[in-house]
Wavefront OBJ file of the C-alpha trace (Angstrom):
o trace
v 0.000 0.000 0.000
v 1.068 3.543 -0.646
v 1.601 6.093 2.107
v -1.536 7.981 1.035
v -3.663 4.826 1.363
v -2.193 3.963 4.765
v -2.806 7.507 5.949
v -6.453 7.387 4.850
v -6.937 4.042 6.605
v -5.311 5.320 9.803
v -7.341 8.529 9.773
v -10.611 6.692 9.246
v -9.737 4.164 11.964
v -9.007 7.143 14.242
v -12.388 8.698 13.433
v -14.100 5.392 14.247
v -12.099 5.201 17.497
v -13.187 8.729 18.412
v -16.887 8.364 17.579
v -17.599 4.751 18.597
v -17.053 5.193 22.365
v -19.597 8.003 22.473
v -22.649 6.085 23.603
v -26.052 6.392 25.166
v -27.198 3.466 27.318
v -30.624 2.162 26.335
v -32.706 1.019 29.332
v -34.218 -1.955 27.494
v -30.929 -3.217 26.050
v -27.514 -4.283 27.323
v -26.124 -2.814 24.072
v -25.641 0.958 23.957
v -26.467 3.323 21.136
v -23.200 4.666 19.666
v -21.886 6.954 16.965
v -19.733 4.083 15.713
v -22.191 3.122 13.004
v -22.176 6.684 11.660
v -18.383 6.512 11.380
v -18.665 3.150 9.627
v -21.273 4.449 7.185
v -19.038 7.435 6.461
v -15.937 5.280 5.938
v -17.461 3.566 2.904
v -17.540 6.879 1.050
v -13.958 7.807 1.921
v -12.186 4.464 1.492
v -12.337 1.661 -1.041
v -13.600 -1.734 0.150
v -10.180 -3.120 1.104
v -9.196 0.059 2.943
v -12.537 0.269 4.764
v -12.272 -3.324 5.955
v -8.692 -2.731 7.127
v -9.769 0.431 8.996
v -12.544 -1.486 10.806
v -10.209 -4.411 11.550
v -7.685 -1.928 12.954
v -10.381 -0.374 15.147
v -11.419 -3.823 16.399
v -7.787 -4.815 17.046
v -7.078 -1.602 18.960
v -10.097 -2.226 21.154
v -9.201 -5.888 21.641
v -5.703 -5.043 22.896
v -7.020 -2.586 25.461
v -7.477 0.842 23.894
v -10.835 2.158 25.199
v -12.502 2.594 21.804
v -15.637 0.497 22.254
v -18.949 1.880 23.511
v -18.710 3.699 26.802
v -14.900 3.893 26.469
v -14.478 0.201 27.184
v -11.926 -2.209 25.742
v -10.531 -5.699 25.801
v -10.960 -9.024 24.100
v -13.739 -9.857 26.580
v -15.988 -7.313 24.815
v -16.235 -9.787 21.937
v -17.631 -12.413 24.308
v -20.154 -9.993 25.831
v -23.633 -9.068 24.615
v -22.293 -6.541 22.085
v -19.616 -8.783 20.615
v -21.701 -9.856 17.646
v -22.252 -6.264 16.623
v -18.500 -5.640 16.684
v -17.937 -8.636 14.396
v -20.885 -7.504 12.271
v -19.171 -4.170 11.609
v -16.989 -5.927 9.032
v -20.099 -7.098 7.162
v -21.729 -3.683 7.450
v -18.725 -1.976 5.885
v -18.134 -4.643 3.233
v -21.728 -4.687 2.015
v -22.213 -0.927 2.247
v -18.990 -0.222 0.351
v -19.908 -2.732 -2.339
v -23.124 -0.782 -3.017
v -21.316 2.578 -2.964
v -18.853 1.294 -5.564
v -21.419 -0.570 -7.672
v -23.948 2.290 -7.766
v -21.929 5.526 -7.615
v -24.781 7.642 -9.002
v -27.628 6.208 -6.945
v -27.997 7.576 -3.472
v -31.029 5.329 -2.913
v -29.186 2.124 -3.804
v -26.205 3.169 -1.682
v -28.506 3.679 1.298
v -30.244 0.375 0.532
v -26.824 -1.304 0.684
v -26.081 0.373 4.004
v -29.446 -0.773 5.311
v -28.780 -4.332 4.127
v -25.371 -4.269 5.854
v -27.038 -2.950 8.981
v -29.685 -5.699 8.942
v -26.982 -8.357 8.610
v -25.018 -6.746 11.445
v -28.163 -6.679 13.596
v -28.858 -10.310 12.770
v -25.369 -11.411 13.821
v -25.466 -9.168 16.881
v -28.931 -10.294 17.953
v -28.042 -13.984 17.658
v -24.927 -13.261 19.744
v -26.996 -11.272 22.260
v -29.626 -14.024 22.474
v -26.925 -16.597 23.166
v -25.233 -14.383 25.776
v -28.468 -13.596 27.589
v -29.993 -17.081 27.288
v -33.014 -15.796 25.395
v -34.364 -16.703 22.019
v -33.672 -14.665 18.892
v -37.189 -13.207 18.795
v -37.007 -12.253 22.474
v -33.649 -10.532 21.886
v -34.793 -8.755 18.726
v -36.471 -5.728 20.383
v -33.480 -5.012 22.640
v -30.866 -6.017 20.089
v -32.065 -4.447 16.869
v -35.489 -2.842 16.734
v -34.631 -0.128 19.229
v -31.675 0.999 17.085
v -33.211 1.022 13.594
v -34.787 4.520 13.578
v -31.615 6.342 14.595
v -29.426 4.173 12.363
v -31.601 5.140 9.399
v -30.995 8.799 10.261
v -27.249 8.111 10.579
v -27.032 6.313 7.249
v -28.944 9.100 5.457
v -26.683 11.727 7.008
v -23.584 9.699 6.122
v -24.850 9.364 2.552
v -25.268 13.134 2.189
v -21.954 13.992 3.862
v -20.073 11.092 2.293
v -21.163 11.897 -1.256
v -20.089 15.517 -0.739
v -16.734 14.347 0.614
v -16.266 12.095 -2.413
v -16.743 15.138 -4.639
v -14.328 17.295 -2.670
v -11.724 14.564 -2.221
v -12.290 13.067 -5.699
v -12.858 9.593 -4.278
v -14.404 6.896 -6.459
l 1 2 3 4 5 6 7 8 9 10 11 12 13 14 15 16 17 18 19 20 21 22 23 24 25 26 27 28 29 30 31 32 33 34 35 36 37 38 39 40 41 42 43 44 45 46 47 48 49 50 51 52 53 54 55 56 57 58 59 60 61 62 63 64 65 66 67 68 69 70 71 72 73 74 75 76 77 78 79 80 81 82 83 84 85 86 87 88 89 90 91 92 93 94 95 96 97 98 99 100 101 102 103 104 105 106 107 108 109 110 111 112 113 114 115 116 117 118 119 120 121 122 123 124 125 126 127 128 129 130 131 132 133 134 135 136 137 138 139 140 141 142 143 144 145 146 147 148 149 150 151 152 153 154 155 156 157 158 159 160 161 162 163 164 165 166 167 168 169 170 171 172 173 174 175
């Protein structure tokens, strides 16, 4: 990779690390609402698919080794075993799928947002299964606290990221 690519990856990983810990606990869920998904949605407009996946993997690795970059400024490998671990793993799918749609449909804001929504649904599915297992509940019982409560704000975040990200692509001449 070139220095410019590495710099973009590092900067986007840093933005994820800055925004993801900012969280709001949700009374009905052991998983907090964070700005991490907004940073992930934004990353797919700034980086290509390989770079975006590396930036997310870097964020996950930094958190796993103890940097407090996960929700609520927490860290450690144990976070992957906790109720939110599936969502962390799902971030890779969210970014991969979202970036695929951004690259495949560069002129269609609607299809790009549909891709982000699909990536989000897959992330929620992984996370909710993980949450259900960790809380000894069934998938349907975990669904309201593991996904449904987050959908409205995530839709707002993905729309905002689409608007900002497309503008950034124009200014930065990113394809």
